[in-house]
Structures are given as structure tokens and as C-alpha cells.
MARKE-177439 format. One record per atom (N, C-alpha, C): residue number from 1; residue in one letter; atom name; z negated, x, y negated. Coordinates in nm, 4 decimals, decimal comma. Each point is the difference from the previous one (the first is absolute). Layout:
! residues N
pos = NUM&code = A&site = CA&w = Z&u = X&v = Y;
...
END
This chain:
! residues 118
pos = 1&code = M&site = N&w = 2,2787&u = 3,4374&v = 0,2954;
pos = 1&code = M&site = CA&w = -0,0299&u = -0,1405&v = 0,0163;
pos = 1&code = M&site = C&w = -0,1426&u = -0,0312&v = -0,0459;
pos = 2&code = R&site = N&w = -0,0938&u = 0,0922&v = 0,0205;
pos = 2&code = R&site = CA&w = -0,1368&u = -0,0246&v = -0,0430;
pos = 2&code = R&site = C&w = -0,0100&u = -0,0192&v = -0,1511;
pos = 3&code = K&site = N&w = 0,0735&u = 0,0807&v = -0,0751;
pos = 3&code = K&site = CA&w = -0,0069&u = -0,0115&v = -0,1455;
pos = 3&code = K&site = C&w = 0,0514&u = -0,1355&v = -0,0467;
pos = 4&code = V&site = N&w = 0,0986&u = -0,0516&v = 0,0665;
pos = 4&code = V&site = CA&w = 0,0553&u = -0,1301&v = -0,0373;
pos = 4&code = V&site = C&w = -0,1024&u = -0,1102&v = 0,0256;
pos = 5&code = L&site = N&w = -0,0705&u = 0,0057&v = 0,1121;
pos = 5&code = L&site = CA&w = -0,0975&u = -0,1026&v = 0,0344;
pos = 5&code = L&site = C&w = -0,1296&u = 0,0145&v = -0,0788;
pos = 6&code = K&site = N&w = -0,0342&u = 0,1230&v = -0,0372;
pos = 6&code = K&site = CA&w = -0,1271&u = 0,0239&v = -0,0661;
pos = 6&code = K&site = C&w = -0,0105&u = -0,0724&v = -0,1345;
pos = 7&code = A&site = N&w = 0,1047&u = 0,0030&v = -0,0799;
pos = 7&code = A&site = CA&w = -0,0040&u = -0,0641&v = -0,1321;
pos = 7&code = A&site = C&w = -0,0218&u = -0,1511&v = 0,0106;
pos = 8&code = P&site = N&w = 0,0750&u = -0,0718&v = 0,0842;
pos = 8&code = P&site = CA&w = -0,0256&u = -0,1446&v = 0,0096;
pos = 8&code = P&site = C&w = -0,1394&u = -0,0319&v = 0,0527;
pos = 9&code = L&site = N&w = -0,0491&u = 0,0796&v = 0,0945;
pos = 9&code = L&site = CA&w = -0,1337&u = -0,0259&v = 0,0529;
pos = 9&code = L&site = C&w = -0,1055&u = 0,0244&v = -0,1065;
pos = 10&code = T&site = N&w = 0,0189&u = 0,1043&v = -0,0811;
pos = 10&code = T&site = CA&w = -0,0933&u = 0,0274&v = -0,1079;
pos = 10&code = T&site = C&w = 0,0010&u = -0,1144&v = -0,0998;
pos = 11&code = A&site = N&w = 0,1187&u = -0,0462&v = -0,0365;
pos = 11&code = A&site = CA&w = 0,0107&u = -0,1116&v = -0,0935;
pos = 11&code = A&site = C&w = -0,0670&u = -0,1245&v = 0,0570;
pos = 12&code = L&site = N&w = 0,0197&u = -0,0253&v = 0,1290;
pos = 12&code = L&site = CA&w = -0,0615&u = -0,1155&v = 0,0639;
pos = 12&code = L&site = C&w = -0,1520&u = 0,0129&v = -0,0015;
pos = 13&code = A&site = N&w = -0,0507&u = 0,1203&v = 0,0286;
pos = 13&code = A&site = CA&w = -0,1440&u = 0,0218&v = 0,0005;
pos = 13&code = A&site = C&w = -0,0584&u = -0,0217&v = -0,1394;
pos = 14&code = I&site = N&w = 0,0671&u = 0,0499&v = -0,1031;
pos = 14&code = I&site = CA&w = -0,0488&u = -0,0174&v = -0,1363;
pos = 14&code = I&site = C&w = 0,0029&u = -0,1465&v = -0,0380;
pos = 15&code = F&site = N&w = 0,1094&u = -0,0700&v = 0,0325;
pos = 15&code = F&site = CA&w = 0,0088&u = -0,1424&v = -0,0311;
pos = 15&code = F&site = C&w = -0,1101&u = -0,0772&v = 0,0720;
pos = 16&code = G&site = N&w = -0,0199&u = 0,0304&v = 0,1277;
pos = 16&code = G&site = CA&w = -0,1024&u = -0,0699&v = 0,0778;
pos = 16&code = G&site = C&w = -0,1386&u = 0,0219&v = -0,0561;
pos = 17&code = L&site = N&w = -0,0310&u = 0,1227&v = -0,0394;
pos = 17&code = L&site = CA&w = -0,1320&u = 0,0286&v = -0,0549;
pos = 17&code = L&site = C&w = -0,0197&u = -0,0667&v = -0,1354;
pos = 18&code = S&site = N&w = 0,1016&u = 0,0032&v = -0,0848;
pos = 18&code = S&site = CA&w = -0,0179&u = -0,0621&v = -0,1306;
pos = 18&code = S&site = C&w = -0,0101&u = -0,1508&v = 0,0135;
pos = 19&code = S&site = N&w = 0,0715&u = -0,0575&v = 0,0939;
pos = 19&code = S&site = CA&w = -0,0072&u = -0,1440&v = 0,0227;
pos = 19&code = S&site = C&w = -0,1392&u = -0,0382&v = 0,0492;
pos = 20&code = L&site = N&w = -0,0541&u = 0,0779&v = 0,0937;
pos = 20&code = L&site = CA&w = -0,1337&u = -0,0266&v = 0,0527;
pos = 20&code = L&site = C&w = -0,1038&u = 0,0160&v = -0,1093;
pos = 21&code = S&site = N&w = 0,0147&u = 0,1044&v = -0,0798;
pos = 21&code = S&site = CA&w = -0,0962&u = 0,0256&v = -0,1065;
pos = 21&code = S&site = C&w = -0,0033&u = -0,1146&v = -0,1000;
pos = 22&code = A&site = N&w = 0,1146&u = -0,0504&v = -0,0395;
pos = 22&code = A&site = CA&w = 0,0037&u = -0,1098&v = -0,0961;
pos = 22&code = A&site = C&w = -0,0670&u = -0,1231&v = 0,0581;
pos = 23&code = H&site = N&w = 0,0233&u = -0,0256&v = 0,1284;
pos = 23&code = H&site = CA&w = -0,0604&u = -0,1175&v = 0,0625;
pos = 23&code = H&site = C&w = -0,1510&u = 0,0191&v = 0,0141;
pos = 24&code = A&site = N&w = -0,0435&u = 0,1209&v = 0,0376;
pos = 24&code = A&site = CA&w = -0,1417&u = 0,0250&v = 0,0230;
pos = 24&code = A&site = C&w = -0,0822&u = -0,0119&v = -0,1271;
pos = 25&code = T&site = N&w = 0,0598&u = 0,0265&v = -0,1157;
pos = 25&code = T&site = CA&w = -0,0761&u = -0,0085&v = -0,1236;
pos = 25&code = T&site = C&w = 0,0056&u = -0,1397&v = -0,0590;
pos = 26&code = G&site = N&w = 0,0619&u = -0,0918&v = 0,0692;
pos = 26&code = G&site = CA&w = -0,0028&u = -0,1380&v = -0,0436;
pos = 26&code = G&site = C&w = 0,1230&u = -0,0430&v = -0,0776;
pos = 27&code = G&site = N&w = 0,1053&u = 0,0799&v = 0,0006;
pos = 27&code = G&site = CA&w = 0,1197&u = -0,0325&v = -0,0763;
pos = 27&code = G&site = C&w = 0,0589&u = -0,1355&v = 0,0347;
pos = 28&code = D&site = N&w = -0,0078&u = -0,0410&v = 0,1255;
pos = 28&code = D&site = CA&w = 0,0567&u = -0,1278&v = 0,0415;
pos = 28&code = D&site = C&w = -0,1067&u = -0,1076&v = 0,0174;
pos = 29&code = H&site = N&w = -0,1229&u = 0,0321&v = -0,0295;
pos = 29&code = H&site = CA&w = -0,1103&u = -0,0915&v = 0,0251;
pos = 29&code = H&site = C&w = -0,0439&u = -0,0673&v = -0,1292;
pos = 30&code = N&site = N&w = 0,0697&u = -0,1026&v = -0,0394;
pos = 30&code = N&site = CA&w = -0,0440&u = -0,0776&v = -0,1149;
pos = 30&code = N&site = C&w = 0,0156&u = -0,1475&v = 0,0327;
pos = 31&code = C&site = N&w = -0,0454&u = -0,0845&v = -0,0880;
pos = 31&code = C&site = CA&w = -0,0031&u = -0,1429&v = 0,0286;
pos = 31&code = C&site = C&w = 0,1372&u = -0,0665&v = -0,0066;
pos = 32&code = E&site = N&w = 0,1029&u = 0,0756&v = -0,0288;
pos = 32&code = E&site = CA&w = 0,1345&u = -0,0548&v = 0,0050;
pos = 32&code = E&site = C&w = 0,0698&u = 0,0342&v = 0,1298;
pos = 33&code = G&site = N&w = -0,0562&u = 0,0900&v = 0,0795;
pos = 33&code = G&site = CA&w = 0,0663&u = 0,0419&v = 0,1224;
pos = 33&code = G&site = C&w = 0,1205&u = 0,0868&v = -0,0328;
pos = 34&code = R&site = N&w = 0,0624&u = 0,0560&v = 0,1009;
pos = 34&code = R&site = CA&w = 0,1139&u = 0,0894&v = -0,0205;
pos = 34&code = R&site = C&w = 0,1226&u = -0,0750&v = -0,0500;
pos = 35&code = S&site = N&w = 0,0105&u = -0,1263&v = 0,0300;
pos = 35&code = S&site = CA&w = 0,1184&u = -0,0770&v = -0,0383;
pos = 35&code = S&site = C&w = -0,0075&u = -0,0502&v = -0,1439;
pos = 36&code = G&site = N&w = -0,1145&u = 0,0173&v = -0,0654;
pos = 36&code = G&site = CA&w = -0,0161&u = -0,0490&v = -0,1361;
pos = 36&code = G&site = C&w = -0,0445&u = -0,1447&v = -0,0067;
pos = 37&code = K&site = N&w = -0,0132&u = -0,0642&v = 0,1166;
pos = 37&code = K&site = CA&w = -0,0471&u = -0,1391&v = 0,0038;
pos = 37&code = K&site = C&w = -0,1525&u = -0,0015&v = -0,0070;
pos = 38&code = P&site = N&w = -0,0593&u = -0,0896&v = -0,0786;
pos = 38&code = P&site = CA&w = -0,1462&u = -0,0061&v = -0,0072;
pos = 38&code = P&site = C&w = -0,0605&u = -0,0375&v = 0,1350;
pos = 39&code = V&site = N&w = -0,1145&u = 0,0587&v = 0,0294;
pos = 39&code = V&site = CA&w = -0,0723&u = -0,0312&v = 0,1222;
pos = 39&code = V&site = C&w = -0,0616&u = -0,1382&v = -0,0163;
pos = 40&code = T&site = N&w = 0,0250&u = -0,0879&v = 0,0961;
pos = 40&code = T&site = CA&w = -0,0530&u = -0,1358&v = -0,0093;
pos = 40&code = T&site = C&w = -0,1216&u = -0,0209&v = 0,0892;
pos = 41&code = E&site = N&w = -0,0159&u = 0,0851&v = 0,1014;
pos = 41&code = E&site = CA&w = -0,1138&u = -0,0143&v = 0,0901;
pos = 41&code = E&site = C&w = -0,1267&u = 0,0437&v = -0,0712;
pos = 42&code = K&site = N&w = -0,1080&u = -0,0758&v = 0,0183;
pos = 42&code = K&site = CA&w = -0,1268&u = 0,0370&v = -0,0619;
pos = 42&code = K&site = C&w = -0,0657&u = 0,1139&v = 0,0757;
pos = 43&code = E&site = N&w = 0,0184&u = 0,0034&v = 0,1306;
pos = 43&code = E&site = CA&w = -0,0636&u = 0,1017&v = 0,0833;
pos = 43&code = E&site = C&w = 0,0846&u = 0,0198&v = 0,1251;
pos = 44&code = V&site = N&w = 0,0213&u = 0,1246&v = 0,0384;
pos = 44&code = V&site = CA&w = 0,0811&u = 0,0305&v = 0,1174;
pos = 44&code = V&site = C&w = -0,0782&u = 0,0947&v = 0,0900;
pos = 45&code = M&site = N&w = 0,0013&u = -0,0283&v = 0,1302;
pos = 45&code = M&site = CA&w = -0,0670&u = 0,0857&v = 0,0971;
pos = 45&code = M&site = C&w = 0,0951&u = 0,1128&v = 0,0406;
pos = 46&code = V&site = N&w = -0,0528&u = 0,1236&v = 0,0006;
pos = 46&code = V&site = CA&w = 0,0804&u = 0,1185&v = 0,0256;
pos = 46&code = V&site = C&w = -0,0711&u = 0,0900&v = 0,0995;
pos = 47&code = H&site = N&w = 0,0722&u = 0,0442&v = 0,1054;
pos = 47&code = H&site = CA&w = -0,0530&u = 0,1007&v = 0,0922;
pos = 47&code = H&site = C&w = 0,0157&u = 0,1363&v = -0,0653;
pos = 48&code = A&site = N&w = -0,1054&u = 0,0825&v = 0,0098;
pos = 48&code = A&site = CA&w = 0,0039&u = 0,1297&v = -0,0667;
pos = 48&code = A&site = C&w = -0,0894&u = 0,0998&v = 0,0725;
pos = 49&code = T&site = N&w = 0,0132&u = 0,1260&v = -0,0401;
pos = 49&code = T&site = CA&w = -0,0869&u = 0,1073&v = 0,0466;
pos = 49&code = T&site = C&w = -0,0605&u = 0,0667&v = -0,1230;
pos = 50&code = V&site = N&w = -0,1316&u = 0,0183&v = 0,0007;
pos = 50&code = V&site = CA&w = -0,0687&u = 0,0639&v = -0,1124;
pos = 50&code = V&site = C&w = 0,0339&u = 0,1489&v = 0,0008;
pos = 51&code = N&site = N&w = 0,0478&u = 0,0498&v = -0,1141;
pos = 51&code = N&site = CA&w = 0,0234&u = 0,1445&v = -0,0151;
pos = 51&code = N&site = C&w = -0,1188&u = 0,0654&v = -0,0688;
pos = 52&code = T&site = N&w = -0,0424&u = -0,0560&v = -0,1122;
pos = 52&code = T&site = CA&w = -0,1170&u = 0,0511&v = -0,0725;
pos = 52&code = T&site = C&w = -0,0710&u = -0,1161&v = -0,0679;
pos = 53&code = V&site = N&w = -0,1300&u = 0,0204&v = -0,0231;
pos = 53&code = V&site = CA&w = -0,0815&u = -0,0978&v = -0,0718;
pos = 53&code = V&site = C&w = -0,0626&u = 0,0714&v = -0,1194;
pos = 54&code = D&site = N&w = 0,0169&u = -0,0542&v = -0,1197;
pos = 54&code = D&site = CA&w = -0,0609&u = 0,0546&v = -0,1209;
pos = 54&code = D&site = C&w = -0,1063&u = -0,0995&v = -0,0470;
pos = 55&code = V&site = N&w = -0,1247&u = 0,0287&v = 0,0356;
pos = 55&code = V&site = CA&w = -0,1103&u = -0,0918&v = -0,0289;
pos = 55&code = V&site = C&w = -0,0215&u = -0,0133&v = -0,1503;
pos = 56&code = E&site = N&w = 0,0097&u = 0,1109&v = -0,0740;
pos = 56&code = E&site = CA&w = -0,0224&u = -0,0039&v = -0,1448;
pos = 56&code = E&site = C&w = 0,1014&u = -0,0884&v = -0,0710;
pos = 57&code = K&site = N&w = 0,1253&u = 0,0075&v = 0,0390;
pos = 57&code = K&site = CA&w = 0,1052&u = -0,0805&v = -0,0637;
pos = 57&code = K&site = C&w = 0,0177&u = -0,1371&v = 0,0661;
pos = 58&code = R&site = N&w = -0,0714&u = -0,0233&v = 0,1107;
pos = 58&code = R&site = CA&w = 0,0149&u = -0,1224&v = 0,0797;
pos = 58&code = R&site = C&w = 0,1465&u = -0,0226&v = 0,0357;
pos = 59&code = S&site = N&w = 0,0599&u = 0,1048&v = 0,0595;
pos = 59&code = S&site = CA&w = 0,1398&u = -0,0107&v = 0,0412;
pos = 59&code = S&site = C&w = 0,0184&u = 0,0618&v = 0,1376;
pos = 60&code = V&site = N&w = 0,1096&u = -0,0401&v = 0,0629;
pos = 60&code = V&site = CA&w = 0,0352&u = 0,0483&v = 0,1331;
pos = 60&code = V&site = C&w = 0,1465&u = 0,0400&v = -0,0027;
pos = 61&code = N&site = N&w = 0,0309&u = 0,1133&v = 0,0634;
pos = 61&code = N&site = CA&w = 0,1398&u = 0,0332&v = 0,0255;
pos = 61&code = N&site = C&w = 0,0231&u = -0,0396&v = 0,1438;
pos = 62&code = M&site = N&w = 0,1029&u = -0,0823&v = 0,0217;
pos = 62&code = M&site = CA&w = 0,0269&u = -0,0478&v = 0,1357;
pos = 62&code = M&site = C&w = 0,1494&u = 0,0019&v = 0,0279;
pos = 63&code = S&site = N&w = 0,0331&u = 0,0233&v = 0,1244;
pos = 63&code = S&site = CA&w = 0,1375&u = -0,0134&v = 0,0474;
pos = 63&code = S&site = C&w = 0,0130&u = -0,1412&v = 0,0527;
pos = 64&code = H&site = N&w = 0,1093&u = -0,0666&v = -0,0375;
pos = 64&code = H&site = CA&w = 0,0148&u = -0,1399&v = 0,0393;
pos = 64&code = H&site = C&w = 0,1343&u = -0,0250&v = 0,0661;
pos = 65&code = Q&site = N&w = 0,0042&u = -0,1057&v = 0,0776;
pos = 65&code = Q&site = CA&w = 0,1248&u = -0,0462&v = 0,0594;
pos = 65&code = Q&site = C&w = 0,0813&u = -0,0697&v = -0,1084;
pos = 66&code = P&site = N&w = 0,1269&u = -0,0313&v = 0,0266;
pos = 66&code = P&site = CA&w = 0,0779&u = -0,0744&v = -0,0997;
pos = 66&code = P&site = C&w = -0,0706&u = -0,1310&v = -0,0365;
pos = 67&code = V&site = N&w = 0,0111&u = -0,0368&v = -0,1275;
pos = 67&code = V&site = CA&w = -0,0606&u = -0,1233&v = -0,0489;
pos = 67&code = V&site = C&w = 0,1136&u = -0,0854&v = -0,0557;
pos = 68&code = K&site = N&w = 0,0505&u = -0,0914&v = 0,0828;
pos = 68&code = K&site = CA&w = 0,1176&u = -0,0779&v = -0,0407;
pos = 68&code = K&site = C&w = -0,0288&u = -0,0898&v = -0,1190;
pos = 69&code = E&site = N&w = -0,1233&u = -0,0497&v = -0,0113;
pos = 69&code = E&site = CA&w = -0,0344&u = -0,0888&v = -0,1113;
pos = 69&code = E&site = C&w = 0,0121&u = 0,0698&v = -0,1356;
pos = 70&code = F&site = N&w = -0,0196&u = 0,1316&v = -0,0020;
pos = 70&code = F&site = CA&w = 0,0099&u = 0,0772&v = -0,1236;
pos = 70&code = F&site = C&w = 0,1280&u = 0,0833&v = -0,0041;
pos = 71&code = D&site = N&w = 0,0816&u = -0,0106&v = 0,1064;
pos = 71&code = D&site = CA&w = 0,1228&u = 0,0774&v = 0,0099;
pos = 71&code = D&site = C&w = -0,0275&u = 0,1497&v = -0,0017;
pos = 72&code = W&site = N&w = -0,1071&u = 0,0427&v = 0,0706;
pos = 72&code = W&site = CA&w = -0,0359&u = 0,1421&v = 0,0097;
pos = 72&code = W&site = C&w = 0,0432&u = 0,0540&v = 0,1354;
pos = 73&code = P&site = N&w = 0,0595&u = 0,1179&v = 0,0033;
pos = 73&code = P&site = CA&w = 0,0218&u = 0,0675&v = 0,1279;
pos = 73&code = P&site = C&w = -0,1337&u = 0,0612&v = 0,0454;
pos = 74&code = A&site = N&w = -0,0058&u = 0,0486&v = 0,1213;
pos = 74&code = A&site = CA&w = -0,1195&u = 0,0707&v = 0,0461;
pos = 74&code = A&site = C&w = -0,0216&u = 0,1209&v = -0,0904;
pos = 75&code = G&site = N&w = -0,1241&u = 0,0348&v = -0,0239;
pos = 75&code = G&site = CA&w = -0,0281&u = 0,1142&v = -0,0870;
pos = 75&code = G&site = C&w = -0,1485&u = 0,0166&v = -0,0205;
pos = 76&code = A&site = N&w = -0,0357&u = 0,0624&v = -0,1104;
pos = 76&code = A&site = CA&w = -0,1403&u = 0,0229&v = -0,0328;
pos = 76&code = A&site = C&w = -0,0246&u = -0,0448&v = -0,1431;
pos = 77&code = I&site = N&w = -0,1246&u = -0,0373&v = -0,0266;
pos = 77&code = I&site = CA&w = -0,0351&u = -0,0513&v = -0,1321;
pos = 77&code = I&site = C&w = -0,1462&u = 0,0305&v = -0,0307;
pos = 78&code = D&site = N&w = -0,0267&u = 0,0291&v = -0,1262;
pos = 78&code = D&site = CA&w = -0,1366&u = 0,0027&v = -0,0511;
pos = 78&code = D&site = C&w = -0,0264&u = -0,1390&v = -0,0536;
pos = 79&code = V&site = N&w = -0,1088&u = -0,0600&v = 0,0435;
pos = 79&code = V&site = CA&w = -0,0277&u = -0,1373&v = -0,0426;
pos = 79&code = V&site = C&w = -0,1488&u = -0,0163&v = -0,0291;
pos = 80&code = N&site = N&w = -0,0304&u = -0,0739&v = -0,1064;
pos = 80&code = N&site = CA&w = -0,1388&u = -0,0281&v = -0,0364;
pos = 80&code = N&site = C&w = -0,0609&u = -0,0967&v = 0,1006;
pos = 81&code = V&site = N&w = -0,1334&u = 0,0032&v = 0,0081;
pos = 81&code = V&site = CA&w = -0,0732&u = -0,0839&v = 0,0949;
pos = 81&code = V&site = C&w = -0,0973&u = -0,0882&v = -0,0771;
pos = 82&code = A&site = N&w = 0,0003&u = -0,1283&v = 0,0296;
pos = 82&code = A&site = CA&w = -0,0889&u = -0,0954&v = -0,0675;
pos = 82&code = A&site = C&w = -0,1464&u = 0,0362&v = 0,0231;
pos = 83&code = D&site = N&w = -0,0845&u = -0,0392&v = -0,0945;
pos = 83&code = D&site = CA&w = -0,1429&u = 0,0319&v = 0,0070;
pos = 83&code = D&site = C&w = -0,0681&u = -0,0585&v = 0,1228;
pos = 84&code = N&site = N&w = 0,0506&u = -0,1120&v = 0,0533;
pos = 84&code = N&site = CA&w = -0,0643&u = -0,0634&v = 0,1152;
pos = 84&code = N&site = C&w = 0,0293&u = 0,0706&v = 0,1325;
pos = 85&code = V&site = N&w = 0,0902&u = 0,0988&v = 0,0015;
pos = 85&code = V&site = CA&w = 0,0358&u = 0,0715&v = 0,1232;
pos = 85&code = V&site = C&w = -0,0889&u = 0,1230&v = 0,0135;
pos = 86&code = D&site = N&w = -0,0628&u = 0,0153&v = 0,1175;
pos = 86&code = D&site = CA&w = -0,0885&u = 0,1122&v = 0,0289;
pos = 86&code = D&site = C&w = 0,0825&u = 0,1229&v = 0,0372;
pos = 87&code = L&site = N&w = 0,0067&u = 0,0987&v = -0,0893;
pos = 87&code = L&site = CA&w = 0,0779&u = 0,1218&v = 0,0262;
pos = 87&code = L&site = C&w = -0,0624&u = 0,0876&v = 0,1088;
pos = 88&code = D&site = N&w = -0,1285&u = -0,0178&v = 0,0267;
pos = 88&code = D&site = CA&w = -0,0687&u = 0,0825&v = 0,1004;
pos = 88&code = D&site = C&w = 0,0538&u = -0,0221&v = 0,1414;
pos = 89&code = V&site = N&w = 0,0680&u = -0,1103&v = 0,0242;
pos = 89&code = V&site = CA&w = 0,0519&u = -0,0272&v = 0,1342;
pos = 89&code = V&site = C&w = 0,1385&u = 0,0626&v = 0,0216;
pos = 90&code = L&site = N&w = 0,0600&u = 0,0567&v = -0,1048;
pos = 90&code = L&site = CA&w = 0,1345&u = 0,0575&v = 0,0112;
pos = 90&code = L&site = C&w = -0,0061&u = 0,1506&v = 0,0211;
pos = 91&code = H&site = N&w = 0,0852&u = 0,0490&v = 0,0927;
pos = 91&code = H&site = CA&w = 0,0024&u = 0,1420&v = 0,0334;
pos = 91&code = H&site = C&w = 0,1446&u = 0,0467&v = 0,0163;
pos = 92&code = N&site = N&w = 0,0248&u = 0,1254&v = -0,0320;
pos = 92&code = N&site = CA&w = 0,1348&u = 0,0564&v = 0,0140;
pos = 92&code = N&site = C&w = 0,0521&u = -0,0185&v = 0,1422;
pos = 93&code = G&site = N&w = 0,1249&u = -0,0434&v = 0,0115;
pos = 93&code = G&site = CA&w = 0,0644&u = -0,0183&v = 0,1293;
pos = 93&code = G&site = C&w = -0,0255&u = -0,1365&v = 0,0635;
pos = 94&code = Q&site = N&w = -0,0808&u = -0,0807&v = -0,0616;
pos = 94&code = Q&site = CA&w = -0,0377&u = -0,1298&v = 0,0551;
pos = 94&code = Q&site = C&w = 0,1141&u = -0,1025&v = -0,0150;
pos = 95&code = K&site = N&w = 0,0235&u = -0,0768&v = 0,1059;
pos = 95&code = K&site = CA&w = 0,0991&u = -0,1083&v = -0,0014;
pos = 95&code = K&site = C&w = -0,0682&u = -0,1246&v = -0,0550;
pos = 96&code = I&site = N&w = 0,0617&u = -0,0592&v = -0,1023;
pos = 96&code = I&site = CA&w = -0,0598&u = -0,1157&v = -0,0651;
pos = 96&code = I&site = C&w = 0,1058&u = -0,1063&v = -0,0284;
pos = 97&code = M&site = N&w = -0,0469&u = -0,1184&v = -0,0334;
pos = 97&code = M&site = CA&w = 0,0847&u = -0,1032&v = -0,0568;
pos = 97&code = M&site = C&w = -0,0664&u = -0,0370&v = -0,1314;
pos = 98&code = V&site = N&w = 0,0788&u = -0,0006&v = -0,1067;
pos = 98&code = V&site = CA&w = -0,0558&u = -0,0308&v = -0,1310;
pos = 98&code = V&site = C&w = 0,0700&u = -0,1206&v = -0,0606;
pos = 99&code = A&site = N&w = -0,0733&u = -0,0687&v = -0,0852;
pos = 99&code = A&site = CA&w = 0,0588&u = -0,1062&v = -0,0812;
pos = 99&code = A&site = C&w = 0,0302&u = 0,0623&v = -0,1353;
pos = 100&code = L&site = N&w = 0,1287&u = 0,0019&v = -0,0360;
pos = 100&code = L&site = CA&w = 0,0420&u = 0,0521&v = -0,1299;
pos = 100&code = L&site = C&w = 0,0299&u = -0,1158&v = -0,0928;
pos = 101&code = A&site = N&w = -0,0489&u = 0,0091&v = -0,1220;
pos = 101&code = A&site = CA&w = 0,0269&u = -0,1027&v = -0,1002;
pos = 101&code = A&site = C&w = 0,0474&u = 0,0679&v = -0,1273;
pos = 102&code = C&site = N&w = 0,0826&u = -0,0693&v = -0,0749;
pos = 102&code = C&site = CA&w = 0,0493&u = 0,0496&v = -0,1279;
pos = 102&code = C&site = C&w = -0,0967&u = -0,0454&v = -0,1090;
pos = 103&code = R&site = N&w = -0,0456&u = 0,0955&v = -0,0815;
pos = 103&code = R&site = CA&w = -0,0938&u = -0,0313&v = -0,1091;
pos = 103&code = R&site = C&w = 0,0604&u = 0,0434&v = -0,1332;
pos = 104&code = D&site = N&w = -0,0272&u = -0,0731&v = -0,1015;
pos = 104&code = D&site = CA&w = 0,0431&u = 0,0329&v = -0,1360;
pos = 104&code = D&site = C&w = 0,1507&u = 0,0212&v = -0,0102;
pos = 105&code = G&site = N&w = 0,0762&u = -0,0633&v = 0,0902;
pos = 105&code = G&site = CA&w = 0,1445&u = 0,0042&v = -0,0071;
pos = 105&code = G&site = C&w = 0,0653&u = 0,1296&v = 0,0412;
pos = 106&code = D&site = N&w = -0,0780&u = 0,1079&v = 0,0222;
pos = 106&code = D&site = CA&w = 0,0658&u = 0,1261&v = 0,0318;
pos = 106&code = D&site = C&w = -0,0801&u = 0,0913&v = 0,0922;
pos = 107&code = I&site = N&w = -0,1169&u = -0,0412&v = 0,0450;
pos = 107&code = I&site = CA&w = -0,0842&u = 0,0882&v = 0,0796;
pos = 107&code = I&site = C&w = -0,0368&u = -0,0693&v = 0,1303;
pos = 108&code = F&site = N&w = 0,0209&u = 0,0714&v = 0,1112;
pos = 108&code = F&site = CA&w = -0,0432&u = -0,0531&v = 0,1287;
pos = 108&code = F&site = C&w = -0,1411&u = 0,0464&v = 0,0282;
pos = 109&code = I&site = N&w = -0,0768&u = -0,0870&v = 0,0670;
pos = 109&code = I&site = CA&w = -0,1383&u = 0,0310&v = 0,0337;
pos = 109&code = I&site = C&w = -0,0287&u = -0,0507&v = 0,1411;
pos = 110&code = I&site = N&w = -0,0809&u = 0,0761&v = 0,0733;
pos = 110&code = I&site = CA&w = -0,0442&u = -0,0428&v = 0,1329;
pos = 110&code = I&site = C&w = -0,1167&u = -0,0952&v = -0,0211;
pos = 111&code = T&site = N&w = 0,0148&u = -0,1217&v = 0,0498;
pos = 111&code = T&site = CA&w = -0,1054&u = -0,0999&v = -0,0172;
pos = 111&code = T&site = C&w = -0,0840&u = -0,0216&v = 0,1262;
pos = 112&code = R&site = N&w = 0,0568&u = 0,0349&v = 0,1163;
pos = 112&code = R&site = CA&w = -0,0718&u = -0,0114&v = 0,1285;
pos = 112&code = R&site = C&w = 0,0505&u = 0,1076&v = 0,0931;
pos = 113&code = V&site = N&w = -0,0882&u = 0,0434&v = 0,0928;
pos = 113&code = V&site = CA&w = 0,0357&u = 0,1010&v = 0,1000;
pos = 113&code = V&site = C&w = -0,0468&u = -0,0464&v = 0,1365;
pos = 114&code = M&site = N&w = 0,0865&u = 0,0138&v = 0,0987;
pos = 114&code = M&site = CA&w = -0,0381&u = -0,0216&v = 0,1394;
pos = 114&code = M&site = C&w = 0,0314&u = 0,1291&v = 0,0753;
pos = 115&code = I&site = N&w = -0,0937&u = 0,0442&v = 0,0794;
pos = 115&code = I&site = CA&w = 0,0176&u = 0,1240&v = 0,0742;
pos = 115&code = I&site = C&w = 0,0478&u = -0,0323&v = 0,1397;
pos = 116&code = H&site = N&w = 0,1112&u = 0,0606&v = 0,0412;
pos = 116&code = H&site = CA&w = 0,0546&u = -0,0256&v = 0,1331;
pos = 116&code = H&site = C&w = -0,0997&u = 0,0443&v = 0,1065;
pos = 117&code = G&site = N&w = -0,0142&u = -0,0833&v = 0,1023;
pos = 117&code = G&site = CA&w = -0,0897&u = 0,0327&v = 0,1101;
pos = 117&code = G&site = C&w = -0,1427&u = -0,0472&v = -0,0203;
pos = 118&code = H&site = N&w = -0,0263&u = -0,0729&v = -0,1073;
pos = 118&code = H&site = CA&w = -0,1361&u = -0,0511&v = -0,0237;
pos = 118&code = H&site = C&w = -0,0008&u = -0,1496&v = 0,0051;
END
């Protein structure tokens, strides 16, 4: 019985990991959303957790809750940060709310950051 269950569980684990990986690298994060409909909102507030901050690239990897306005499920994303946002206030593991905006028709950027508890 173990051999019968092992194959489906392995397949499920591989599918789950590849699905997460595609989402984490931004596969579903574009200005058309997952449904293919163009994003109409100029800016959307999103609850997130900072995973990493790359000061040189001015980008943040963050885990986010579902974003219905963009038709995104919960996941993780690497996203650029606008020049007016102070990266020094962001730290790994920090709970934040960010304003995400679509720029140049295909790139999301963090335009504002609010830190939970401040």
C-alpha cells in the first residue's frame, strides 16, 4: 500500500513545488493579472511580509496575501521599489503594507510602504 501512495504524493509534491516556484519568480505577476484582463487600478494596497531586501537593485522579495484587484493568489514576488521609498526601514520578516502600482505596462513597483505597528 505504501508504494501505491508514494507515487501520487511524490507527483503532488513536485507539482506543488513547481507551481510555487513559477509564482515566486513572478510568472503570474504582470499588469494583465492571471486572467489576462488589464489591471485598471492605479495603485493597490497589499499586506505582505518582507523576505529579503536588495539595496543595490532597489528590490524586495515579499510574501503577499491574495490580491483580488490583480487576480493574484497568495504567494511571493520580487518587486522593484520606487526611489522615494526608504529601503533602510525594511527588514527581513517585517510585516508591511505596500502600495503596488503598474509601471510601463508590465512592471509592478512599490510606491509606498507602511510598517505594521508604527
